C-alpha positions in Angstrom: 10.4 -42.7 -59.8 9.8 -44.3 -56.8 6.1 -45.2 -55.8 4.4 -42.9 -52.9 4.6 -44.1 -49.2 0.8 -44.9 -49.1 1.4 -47.2 -51.8 2.2 -50.8 -51.5 3.1 -52.4 -54.7 4.3 -55.6 -53.1 0.8 -56.4 -51.9 -0.8 -56.0 -55.6 -2.9 -53.0 -54.9 -3.8 -51.5 -58.2 -1.7 -48.4 -59.4 -4.0 -45.4 -59.8 -4.7 -44.0 -63.1 -2.8 -40.9 -62.2 -0.4 -40.3 -59.8 0.1 -36.7 -57.6 3.1 -34.7 -58.4 5.9 -34.7 -55.9 7.6 -31.5 -55.8 10.8 -32.2 -54.0 12.1 -28.9 -54.1 9.1 -27.7 -52.2 8.9 -30.8 -49.7 12.5 -30.2 -49.0 11.7 -26.4 -47.9 9.1 -28.0 -45.3 11.5 -30.0 -43.4 14.4 -28.9 -41.5 17.7 -30.2 -42.2 18.7 -32.7 -40.0 22.7 -34.2 -39.7 23.0 -37.9 -40.9 23.4 -39.8 -37.9 26.3 -42.4 -37.6 24.6 -45.2 -39.2 23.4 -43.4 -42.2 25.6 -42.8 -44.7 27.3 -39.3 -45.3 25.8 -39.5 -48.7 22.6 -41.6 -49.2 22.8 -41.0 -53.0 25.6 -43.1 -52.8 25.0 -45.8 -50.7 24.8 -48.9 -52.2 21.9 -50.2 -50.5 19.8 -47.4 -51.4 20.7 -47.5 -55.0 20.1 -51.2 -55.6 16.9 -50.7 -53.7 15.8 -47.8 -56.2 17.1 -49.4 -59.3 14.6 -52.3 -58.5 11.5 -50.3 -58.1 12.3 -48.2 -60.7 11.4 -48.6 -64.6 13.9 -48.6 -67.3 13.6 -45.1 -68.9 12.6 -44.8 -72.3 15.7 -42.6 -73.0 18.5 -41.6 -70.7 18.1 -38.0 -69.3 20.5 -36.0 -71.5 18.3 -37.1 -74.5 15.5 -36.3 -73.0 16.7 -33.0 -71.9 17.8 -32.6 -75.9 14.9 -34.4 -77.3 17.0 -36.8 -79.3 16.7 -40.3 -80.1 18.0 -42.5 -77.6 19.0 -46.3 -78.0 18.5 -47.4 -74.6 22.2 -49.2 -74.4 23.7 -47.5 -71.7 25.8 -45.3 -72.2 23.7 -44.4 -75.0 25.5 -43.9 -78.5 24.2 -40.0 -78.7 26.0 -39.0 -75.0 29.2 -41.2 -76.1 28.9 -39.0 -79.2 28.7 -35.3 -76.9 31.3 -36.7 -74.5 29.2 -37.1 -71.5 29.2 -40.8 -71.4 29.8 -41.0 -67.5 26.9 -39.3 -66.5 24.4 -41.7 -69.1 21.7 -42.3 -67.9 20.8 -40.6 -64.6 23.0 -37.3 -64.8 22.1 -34.2 -66.7 24.0 -31.5 -68.0 24.1 -27.5 -68.3 25.5 -25.3 -70.2 28.9 -23.2 -69.4 31.0 -20.6 -70.7 32.8 -21.0 -74.1 30.7 -23.7 -75.5 31.6 -26.6 -72.6 29.5 -28.6 -70.4 29.6 -28.6 -66.9 27.9 -31.2 -64.4 25.3 -29.7 -62.9 25.4 -28.1 -59.6 29.1 -28.5 -59.6 30.1 -25.3 -61.2 31.9 -23.7 -58.5 34.1 -27.0 -58.1 35.2 -27.4 -61.8 35.6 -23.5 -61.9 38.3 -24.1 -58.9 39.8 -27.3 -60.9 40.1 -25.1 -63.9 42.2 -22.4 -62.0 44.3 -25.1 -60.1 45.0 -26.6 -63.5 46.0 -23.2 -65.1 48.2 -22.8 -62.0 49.9 -25.6 -62.4 50.2 -25.2 -66.0 52.3 -21.7 -64.9 54.4 -23.7 -63.0 55.7 -26.3 -65.1 56.3 -23.4 -67.7 58.5 -22.0 -65.4 59.9 -24.5 -64.2 60.7 -25.9 -68.0 62.3 -22.4 -68.5 64.8 -22.3 -65.9 65.8 -26.2 -66.1 66.5 -26.0 -69.9 69.1 -23.1 -69.2 71.1 -25.6 -67.1 70.2 -29.0 -68.6 69.0 -30.1 -72.3 67.1 -33.2 -70.6 63.7 -33.0 -69.5 63.3 -32.2 -65.8 62.2 -35.5 -63.6 59.0 -33.6 -62.7 58.0 -32.8 -65.9 57.8 -36.1 -67.1 54.6 -36.9 -69.6 52.6 -39.4 -66.7 53.0 -36.4 -64.3 52.0 -34.2 -67.0 48.6 -35.5 -66.8 48.1 -35.1 -63.2 46.0 -31.7 -63.5 44.0 -32.9 -66.6 40.4 -34.0 -65.3 38.4 -36.4 -67.1 35.3 -34.7 -65.8 36.4 -31.3 -66.7 37.5 -31.7 -69.9 35.0 -34.2 -71.2 37.3 -37.5 -71.4 35.7 -40.9 -70.2 38.0 -42.9 -67.6 38.7 -45.7 -70.9 40.7 -42.8 -72.8 38.1 -41.4 -75.0 38.4 -38.3 -76.4 36.0 -35.5 -76.6 36.1 -31.6 -77.1 38.1 -29.2 -74.8 38.3 -25.8 -75.8 39.9 -24.8 -73.0 42.9 -27.0 -73.0 45.0 -25.1 -74.9 48.2 -25.1 -73.0 51.2 -24.9 -75.0 53.8 -26.6 -72.7 52.7 -30.2 -72.2 54.7 -32.7 -74.4 51.9 -35.4 -73.4 50.0 -34.9 -76.9 52.3 -35.3 -79.4 50.9 -37.6 -82.3 51.3 -41.2 -81.7 53.8 -42.8 -83.5 53.3 -45.2 -86.7 49.8 -42.9 -87.3 48.7 -42.0 -90.8 49.4 -38.2 -90.5 52.6 -36.5 -90.5 55.2 -38.5 -88.5 57.4 -37.0 -86.2 61.0 -37.8 -88.0 63.5 -36.1 -90.5 62.5 -36.7 -94.4 66.0 -37.3 -95.6 66.7 -40.2 -98.3 68.8 -41.9 -96.0 67.2 -44.3 -93.8 69.1 -43.8 -90.8 67.0 -42.4 -88.0 69.5 -39.7 -85.6 67.9 -38.4 -82.6 67.5 -34.8 -82.8 68.8 -32.4 -80.5 67.3 -32.6 -77.1 64.5 -29.5 -76.9 61.5 -28.7 -75.0 58.2 -29.6 -77.4 55.6 -27.5 -77.5 52.0 -28.7 -79.1 48.8 -27.8 -77.7 46.4 -29.5 -79.8 43.7 -31.5 -77.9 43.7 -34.9 -78.6 40.1 -35.1 -80.4 41.6 -32.4 -82.5 45.0 -34.4 -82.8 42.6 -37.5 -84.0 41.0 -35.6 -86.5 44.6 -34.6 -88.2 45.5 -38.1 -88.4 42.2 -39.2 -89.9 43.2 -36.7 -92.8 41.9 -36.8 -95.4 38.6 -38.8 -94.7 36.7 -37.0 -92.1 36.1 -40.0 -89.7 32.2 -39.1 -89.2 30.0 -39.7 -92.3 27.5 -36.7 -91.0 27.5 -34.2 -93.9 26.5 -31.4 -91.3 29.1 -29.0 -90.7 30.5 -28.8 -87.0 30.7 -25.0 -85.7 32.0 -26.3 -82.6 35.1 -27.6 -83.7 35.5 -24.4 -86.0 35.2 -22.1 -82.8 37.7 -24.3 -81.1 40.0 -23.9 -83.8 39.4 -20.2 -84.2 40.3 -19.9 -80.8 43.8 -21.4 -81.1 44.7 -19.0 -83.8 47.3 -16.1 -83.2 45.9 -12.4 -82.3 45.1 -10.9 -85.6 48.2 -8.4 -85.5 50.3 -11.6 -85.1 49.1 -13.4 -87.9 49.1 -10.6 -90.3 52.7 -10.2 -89.5 52.9 -14.1 -90.1 51.5 -13.7 -93.6 53.8 -10.9 -94.5 56.6 -13.2 -93.8 55.2 -15.7 -96.0 54.3 -13.5 -98.4 58.2 -12.0 -98.2 59.8 -15.3 -98.0 58.0 -18.1 -99.0 55.7 -17.1 -102.2 58.3 -15.8 -104.1 58.8 -19.3 -105.4 55.1 -20.6 -105.4 52.1 -18.0 -104.9 48.5 -19.6 -106.3 46.7 -15.8 -105.4 49.2 -13.0 -105.8 46.6 -10.0 -105.7 46.7 -7.6 -103.0 43.3 -8.5 -101.4 44.0 -12.1 -101.3 45.5 -11.9 -97.3 43.5 -9.2 -96.3 40.4 -10.9 -97.2 41.5 -14.0 -95.8 42.0 -12.1 -92.2 39.0 -10.3 -92.2 37.0 -13.9 -93.2 38.9 -15.8 -90.4 38.6 -12.7 -87.5 35.8 -10.9 -88.4 33.1 -12.8 -90.4 30.2 -15.0 -88.5 31.2 -18.5 -87.2 28.5 -19.8 -89.0 29.9 -17.5 -92.4 33.3 -19.1 -92.0 33.9 -22.0 -93.9 36.0 -24.9 -92.7 37.9 -25.2 -95.7 38.7 -21.3 -95.7 40.0 -21.8 -92.2 42.3 -24.8 -93.4 43.4 -22.3 -96.1 44.6 -19.7 -93.8 46.3 -22.2 -91.1 48.6 -23.3 -93.8 49.5 -20.1 -94.8 50.7 -19.5 -90.8 52.5 -22.9 -91.1 54.4 -21.9 -94.0 54.7 -18.1 -92.6 55.7 -19.4 -89.2 58.5 -21.8 -90.7 59.9 -18.6 -92.9 59.8 -16.3 -89.9 63.2 -15.4 -89.5 62.8 -13.2 -86.7 61.6 -16.5 -84.7 64.2 -18.8 -83.2 64.1 -22.3 -85.8 63.8 -24.9 -83.5 60.3 -23.0 -82.0 59.2 -21.9 -85.4 59.1 -25.6 -86.8 57.0 -26.8 -83.9 54.5 -24.0 -84.2 54.4 -24.5 -88.0 53.5 -27.9 -87.6 50.8 -27.4 -85.1 49.3 -25.1 -87.6 49.5 -27.5 -90.1 48.1 -30.2 -87.7 45.3 -28.0 -87.0 44.8 -26.9 -90.8 44.5 -30.9 -91.7 41.6 -31.0 -88.5 39.8 -28.0 -90.4 39.5 -30.0 -93.8 38.1 -33.6 -91.9 35.2 -31.1 -90.3 33.4 -32.7 -93.3 34.0 -34.8 -96.5 36.2 -33.2 -98.6 35.0 -35.4 -101.7 31.8 -34.3 -101.1 31.8 -30.7 -100.4 35.2 -29.3 -102.7 35.7 -26.0 -103.3 38.6 -23.8 -104.8 39.6 -22.8 -100.8 40.0 -26.9 -100.3 42.4 -27.1 -103.3 44.5 -23.9 -102.3 45.0 -25.6 -99.2 45.9 -29.2 -100.3 48.3 -27.4 -102.6 50.1 -25.4 -99.4 49.8 -28.7 -97.3 52.3 -30.6 -100.4 54.7 -27.9 -100.6 55.1 -27.6 -97.1 56.0 -31.0 -96.9 58.1 -30.8 -99.6 59.8 -27.6 -98.9 59.9 -27.0 -95.4 59.0 -30.2 -93.1 61.5 -32.1 -91.4 59.2 -35.5 -90.9 60.4 -38.9 -92.5 57.2 -39.7 -94.6 56.5 -36.0 -95.5 57.4 -37.0 -99.2 55.2 -39.9 -99.1 52.5 -37.9 -97.7 52.7 -35.2 -100.4 52.1 -37.8 -103.1 49.0 -39.3 -101.7 47.8 -35.3 -101.1 49.1 -34.7 -104.4 46.7 -37.3 -105.9 43.8 -36.2 -104.0 44.3 -32.6 -104.8 44.8 -33.7 -108.5 41.2 -35.0 -108.8 39.4 -32.3 -106.8 40.5 -29.6 -109.3 40.2 -32.0 -112.5 36.5 -32.3 -110.4 36.3 -28.5 -110.5 37.4 -28.2 -114.5 40.6 -26.2 -113.5 42.3 -28.4 -116.2 40.3 -27.0 -118.7 40.0 -23.4 -120.5 38.0 -21.2 -118.6 37.4 -18.6 -120.8 34.6 -20.8 -122.5 33.0 -20.7 -119.3 32.7 -17.0 -119.4 34.5 -16.5 -115.8 35.8 -13.3 -114.8 39.2 -12.6 -115.9 40.7 -12.2 -112.1 38.7 -15.7 -111.2 40.2 -17.3 -114.2 44.0 -16.0 -113.5 43.9 -17.5 -110.2 42.2 -20.5 -111.8 45.2 -21.0 -114.2 47.9 -19.7 -111.8 46.7 -22.4 -109.3 46.7 -25.0 -111.9 50.5 -25.0 -112.9 51.6 -24.5 -109.7 49.8 -28.1 -109.1 51.9 -29.2 -112.3 54.9 -27.9 -111.8 55.0 -29.4 -108.3 53.3 -32.4 -109.3 56.0 -32.9 -112.3 59.2 -32.9 -109.9 57.5 -34.8 -107.5 56.8 -37.6 -109.8 60.3 -37.3 -111.1 61.4 -37.6 -108.0 60.1 -40.8 -107.0 60.6 -42.1 -110.7 56.0 -42.3 -110.9 53.7 -41.6 -113.1 52.5 -37.9 -112.3 49.2 -37.2 -110.9 48.1 -34.6 -113.9 48.6 -35.8 -117.2 49.6 -32.3 -119.3 48.5 -33.6 -122.5 45.0 -33.7 -121.2 45.1 -30.0 -120.1 44.2 -27.1 -122.5 44.1 -24.3 -119.6 46.2 -21.6 -120.8 49.7 -20.5 -119.0 48.9 -17.1 -116.8 50.3 -14.3 -118.1 52.2 -13.1 -115.5 52.1 -9.3 -115.3 55.7 -7.2 -116.1 54.7 -3.5 -116.7 55.1 -0.9 -113.9 55.7 -3.6 -111.2 58.8 -3.3 -108.7 62.3 -5.2 -109.4 61.6 -8.2 -107.1 57.9 -8.5 -108.9 58.9 -8.3 -112.2 61.9 -11.1 -111.4 59.4 -13.2 -109.8 57.0 -13.0 -112.7 59.9 -13.8 -114.9 60.6 -16.8 -112.6 57.4 -17.9 -112.9 56.8 -17.8 -116.2 60.2 -20.0 -117.0 59.5 -22.3 -114.2 55.6 -23.1 -116.1 57.6 -23.6 -119.7 60.8 -25.5 -118.4 58.1 -27.5 -116.8 56.3 -28.5 -119.8 59.3 -28.4 -122.5 61.9 -30.3 -120.3 60.9 -31.6 -117.2 57.7 -33.5 -118.4 59.7 -35.0 -121.4 62.2 -36.1 -118.9 59.5 -37.8 -116.7 58.4 -39.6 -119.8 61.2 -41.2 -120.6 61.9 -42.2 -116.7 59.0 -43.9 -116.3 58.3 -45.6 -119.7 57.9 -49.1 -119.7 61.0 -49.7 -122.6 63.6 -47.4 -122.0 64.0 -44.7 -124.7 67.2 -45.3 -126.8 70.2 -43.9 -125.8 70.6 -41.4 -128.8 67.3 -40.0 -127.5 68.3 -39.5 -124.0 71.7 -37.3 -125.2 69.4 -35.2 -127.5 66.9 -34.5 -124.6 70.3 -33.5 -122.5 71.0 -31.0 -125.9 67.4 -29.7 -125.2 68.1 -29.0 -121.2 70.9 -27.4 -121.8 70.1 -25.3 -124.4 67.3 -23.9 -122.7 67.2 -20.5 -122.6 67.5 -18.4 -119.4 66.6 -15.0 -119.0 69.6 -13.0 -117.7 67.8 -11.9 -114.8 67.5 -15.5 -113.6 71.0 -16.2 -114.1 73.0 -17.2 -110.9 76.2 -15.1 -110.7 78.3 -15.5 -107.5 80.6 -12.2 -107.8 83.0 -11.5 -104.7 80.9 -9.3 -102.0 77.8 -8.9 -104.2 74.7 -10.5 -103.0 71.6 -10.0 -104.8 68.5 -8.6 -103.6 66.1 -10.5 -101.9 64.1 -13.1 -103.3 66.2 -12.6 -106.7 69.3 -14.8 -105.3 66.9 -17.5 -104.2 65.1 -17.6 -107.5 68.1 -17.5 -109.5 69.4 -20.3 -107.1 66.2 -22.5 -107.6 66.6 -21.7 -111.6 69.9 -22.8 -111.6 68.7 -26.5 -109.5 66.0 -26.9 -111.7 68.1 -27.4 -114.7 70.9 -29.3 -113.1 68.1 -31.8 -111.1 66.4 -32.1 -114.8 69.9 -33.8 -116.0 70.5 -35.7 -112.8 67.0 -37.5 -113.2 67.7 -37.9 -116.7 71.0 -39.5 -116.4 70.4 -41.3 -113.1 69.6 -45.1 -114.1 72.4 -44.6 -117.1 75.2 -43.7 -114.4 74.4 -46.4 -112.4 74.6 -48.9 -114.8 77.6 -47.6 -115.9 79.1 -47.6 -112.6 78.0 -51.4 -112.1 79.5 -52.9 -115.1 81.4 -56.4 -114.3 84.4 -55.1 -116.4 84.6 -52.0 -114.6 84.1 -48.2 -115.8 86.0 -46.5 -118.5 85.6 -43.7 -120.5 84.9 -46.3 -123.6 81.3 -47.2 -121.9 78.8 -46.5 -123.8 77.1 -44.6 -121.0 80.4 -42.6 -120.4 78.7 -39.7 -121.2 75.8 -39.8 -118.5 78.9 -40.5 -115.8 80.0 -37.5 -116.8 77.0 -35.3 -116.8 76.0 -36.6 -113.2 79.2 -35.6 -111.8 79.3 -31.9 -113.5 75.3 -31.9 -112.2 76.1 -32.9 -109.1 79.2 -30.4 -108.1 76.8 -27.9 -109.5 74.2 -28.3 -106.9 76.9 -28.7 -104.2 77.7 -25.1 -105.4 74.6 -23.6 -105.6 73.8 -25.0 -102.2 77.0 -23.0 -101.0 76.2 -20.2 -102.4 72.5 -19.9 -101.3 74.0 -20.6 -97.6 76.7 -17.5 -98.5 73.8 -15.3 -99.6 70.6 -15.7 -97.0 71.9 -18.3 -94.4 69.2 -18.2 -92.3 66.5 -18.6 -94.8 68.2 -21.1 -96.9 68.5 -23.2 -93.3 64.8 -23.6 -93.6 64.6 -25.2 -97.4 65.1 -28.5 -96.5 65.0 -29.5 -100.3 68.2 -27.8 -100.7 69.8 -29.9 -97.8 68.2 -32.9 -99.2 69.6 -32.5 -102.9 73.2 -31.6 -101.2 73.1 -34.9 -99.3 71.8 -36.8 -102.7 74.7 -35.7 -104.8 77.8 -36.2 -102.0 76.0 -40.2 -102.0 76.4 -40.0 -106.0 80.1 -38.9 -105.7 81.0 -41.6 -103.2 79.5 -43.9 -105.2 81.1 -42.7 -108.4 84.5 -42.6 -106.2 84.7 -46.2 -104.9 83.2 -48.0 -107.7 85.3 -46.1 -110.4 88.9 -45.2 -108.1 91.3 -45.0 -111.3 88.6 -42.9 -113.4 90.1 -39.8 -114.0 86.8 -37.6 -112.1 87.6 -39.2 -108.9 90.7 -36.6 -107.8 87.9 -33.8 -108.5 85.0 -35.8 -106.4 86.9 -36.2 -103.3 87.6 -32.5 -103.3 84.0 -31.5 -103.7 83.6 -34.2 -100.8 85.6 -32.3 -98.7 83.8 -29.2 -99.9 80.6 -30.9 -98.8 81.9 -32.0 -95.0 82.7 -28.4 -94.5 79.7 -27.1 -95.4 78.0 -29.6 -93.2 80.1 -29.1 -90.3 79.5 -25.5 -90.4 75.6 -25.8 -90.7 75.0 -29.1 -88.5 74.5 -26.9 -85.1 71.2 -25.2 -87.0 70.0 -27.7 -89.6 67.8 -30.9 -88.5 68.7 -32.2 -91.7 72.3 -31.5 -92.1 72.6 -33.4 -88.0 71.1 -36.5 -89.5 72.8 -36.6 -92.8 76.5 -35.9 -91.0 77.0 -39.5 -89.2 76.1 -41.0 -92.4 78.7 -38.8 -94.7 81.0 -39.5 -91.9 81.2 -43.4 -92.6 80.9 -42.8 -96.4 83.1 -40.5 -97.4 86.4 -42.0 -95.7 85.6 -45.5 -97.0 85.6 -43.6 -100.3 88.6 -42.2 -99.8 90.0 -45.5 -98.7 89.0 -47.1 -101.7 90.9 -44.5 -103.8 94.0 -45.2 -101.5 94.3 -48.7 -101.6 93.9 -48.1 -105.7 97.0 -46.2 -105.6 98.8 -47.9 -103.3 98.2 -51.0 -105.8 96.0 -53.2 -103.2 93.6 -55.0 -105.4 91.4 -57.5 -104.4 88.7 -59.9 -106.2 86.5 -57.8 -107.8 82.8 -57.7 -106.4 80.1 -57.3 -108.8 77.3 -58.4 -105.9 78.3 -55.6 -103.6 74.8 -54.0 -102.2 74.8 -51.1 -104.8 74.3 -53.4 -107.5 71.6 -55.4 -105.6 70.1 -52.5 -105.0 70.2 -51.6 -108.5 68.6 -55.0 -109.6 66.0 -55.0 -107.4 64.4 -51.8 -108.0 64.8 -52.1 -112.0 67.7 -49.6 -112.5 70.4 -52.0 -113.2 69.3 -55.1 -115.6 70.7 -58.4 -114.4 74.1 -59.5 -115.9 74.3 -61.8 -118.7 73.9 -61.4 -122.6 74.4 -57.6 -123.8 77.2 -56.7 -121.4 79.7 -57.0 -124.2 77.7 -54.3 -126.1 78.6 -51.7 -123.5 82.1 -50.7 -124.3 83.0 -49.4 -127.5 85.8 -50.7 -130.1 88.4 -49.3 -131.9 88.3 -45.4 -132.3 84.3 -45.0 -131.6 83.8 -42.5 -128.7 80.6 -42.5 -126.8 80.5 -38.7 -126.9 79.7 -38.4 -130.4 76.1 -37.3 -130.0 76.8 -35.6 -126.9 76.6 -31.9 -125.6 79.4 -29.9 -127.0 79.8 -28.8 -123.5 80.1 -32.6 -122.5 82.9 -33.3 -124.6 84.6 -30.2 -123.7 84.5 -31.6 -119.9 85.9 -34.6 -121.0 88.7 -33.4 -122.7 89.6 -31.2 -120.1 89.3 -33.9 -117.3 91.7 -36.5 -119.2 94.8 -33.9 -119.1 97.5 -34.1 -116.3 97.2 -31.4 -113.6 98.8 -30.3 -110.6 100.0 -33.0 -108.1 99.2 -30.7 -105.4 95.6 -31.3 -105.0 96.5 -35.3 -104.7 93.5 -36.3 -102.7 95.8 -39.0 -101.1 97.2 -35.7 -99.2 95.0 -34.8 -95.8 91.9 -32.8 -96.5 93.1 -28.9 -96.9 91.9 -26.7 -94.3 91.5 -24.3 -96.6 88.7 -25.6 -98.9 86.2 -23.1 -98.9 82.5 -23.0 -100.9 83.1 -23.7 -105.1 83.4 -20.2 -106.5 82.7 -19.6 -110.2 85.5 -18.5 -112.9 83.5 -16.2 -114.7 81.1 -13.0 -114.1 78.9 -14.2 -116.5 77.9 -17.5 -115.5 75.5 -19.3 -117.5 74.1 -23.0 -117.1 76.4 -23.5 -120.3 79.3 -22.7 -118.5 78.6 -23.6 -115.1 79.0 -27.4 -115.7 82.7 -26.7 -116.6 83.2 -24.9 -113.6 84.6 -27.5 -111.4 86.8 -29.4 -114.2 88.5 -25.7 -114.7 89.2 -25.0 -111.0 90.5 -28.6 -110.0 92.9 -30.3 -112.3 93.5 -33.9 -112.4 96.7 -35.3 -110.5 99.5 -36.5 -112.7 98.9 -40.5 -113.8 95.3 -40.3 -114.0 94.1 -41.3 -117.5 91.2 -42.3 -119.1 92.6 -45.8 -120.3 93.3 -47.3 -116.8 92.8 -51.1 -116.2 88.9 -51.7 -116.4 90.1 -54.6 -113.6 91.6 -52.1 -111.3 88.3 -50.4 -111.1 86.6 -53.7 -110.8 88.9 -54.5 -108.1 88.0 -52.1 -105.6 84.4 -52.6 -105.6 84.7 -53.2 -101.8 80.5 -53.4 -101.2 81.1 -50.8 -98.3 77.4 -49.5 -98.9 75.6 -51.5 -96.0 71.7 -53.3 -96.0 70.7 -49.8 -94.5 70.6 -48.8 -98.1 68.2 -50.9 -99.5 65.1 -49.7 -98.2 65.5 -46.0 -99.9 66.3 -44.7 -103.3 69.5 -42.5 -102.5 70.3 -40.7 -105.6 66.8 -38.5 -105.8 67.0 -34.8 -106.4 63.8 -32.5 -106.3 
């Protein structure tokens, strides 16, 4: 405060002990208003000379105005940390804020101005949305007036609490759903913006208007997941309030949750009680803000994300963007506090849904790696809460005990399959779990509930008895004897499947929802276990220096991989025929189909003289026909199609060159061999290769499953030349059909061999040199950064 007029500080007059109060408001009321002269500034408070004089005669305050108003400790380094954290660094140290609507802060004495800015910004948004909608009808390109830099014009730093240096702060009112300028930054640690496939190609997505109404500060919270950027253990109700304001209306949320229950929870449902969703809706929409915990809000947002993704009434592109929005908000809600400091059952549920969403529905490039990282955190938190221990000893109520067991066993199923896909150790060791399997109710239930209970029970048993042993053999530091691999193959093929879960494709018969998808995933689970079991032996056999023949020690693995790959393709075709809309949104199906195509191309190019090669080319034609049909509606297929357009013709050329006798020098150093050696799948060339081929009448199928022996015998028979793949692809090729109405896992592996008989002249005693001669090395360097033949 400046000295009184009658006090001359420059002459050294002592300062009085107590200065008289100076009421500026009362003083201003006693003097009439006078217009400023021409020589005086229009705004004296902004005059540089007067401001410099005022600062010279003013002591440095002990705290800034905001800290004095809120009675906070100020560090006196302006702008102080308290103002920076609260988003008002611009007014520190002189300015002050007054409370406004919606927990926002508006600069003092400028309420009307900011209300006008807010109304104008809303008007601009409406005009932008209208322009975007009209322009989208004529062109997929972004309108020049909707460029990101132009969309920022309507944003006011003073209104939305963002300083000029770009520091984000809270903004509850900025919920515009049409801006494209608030996308997560590329290369961040959160969910990326690319579709995940097993290929390193990055093809552009179809042009579409992106919708993301996540404020910048909440997006940063989501990017920081799972670590909260604040070390403070206190809750942040303002963040929770803003997240709750971004939720859909209660009736719409209830509809989305019902879509999740109908179209997604048949696969995994940690809490199948009838009161789960109603209680969750009540907690989120009706409970007081202080009673709504952030982990519960995060759980609800993840259910909205999954429900939106499988909402068949919503456009797929719009559903994909809205689902990702809810996913990002769920991550931000989880970061309100340190989840490690305060784990809860809701937090574990939410994290499980995040892993499931990333694996089954996400199109992002790094979704698999993100799911792997979250799975590790999820396992630690679950073990910290004792979910892996038998809850009977803790004397829990039966309902709570069932929820704990169901969640744990769902986690173990996802964990084993994810670890098997990545060929890494699991996050949860089954040997350290003593929690009993949940008892799924089978009495007095509807047919759909009964098949769901059977599906869940079969999946849990199969995980422990088949999937886990396969994982142990895959990640072992010392590979087990090959006879153990064949014995495990026996065990998987002989695993009993309930009749209600057997996949049968009768003409004109479509199972009720969700029975068809449950049968398909049961089918896929078994084939996936076999593919992961034989994968490394399949590659070693095809990369033998002498070339591959059916006398190779690992010939059963090649045949097993071929039959399982054909069954995977048939499963995807049948799923698409039964439920086309929903199957297009399950990215895992199309990833598996892409990996199947790559495996068939490797078989054809590395061993064109093999008796399985003609059948493999027919299967590749089926895959291309299916992908051509769905590529306009499936982003995963959009990215996979250019890759297949490259490798499938090259595979056909390799086969044609062998048939025409065009033999060149063998190439053991082609790209696939290099990849296999780098990843440890294939050993370095040298001693031991002579033991890979059996001498005399010894058969590598001596210890194989009888099914494989029958397939081997059938594949060596002469057949019709009309199916010679040298001819142009048949336009009449359709999805694979089963040969029996009593289709089971044991007979399904023979389906392709029975349907497509080998052409004349294709025998198992073809010259190995002719196969090695066709190793053209057509797999480029882009294959070296990813493992292609992976199945989930």
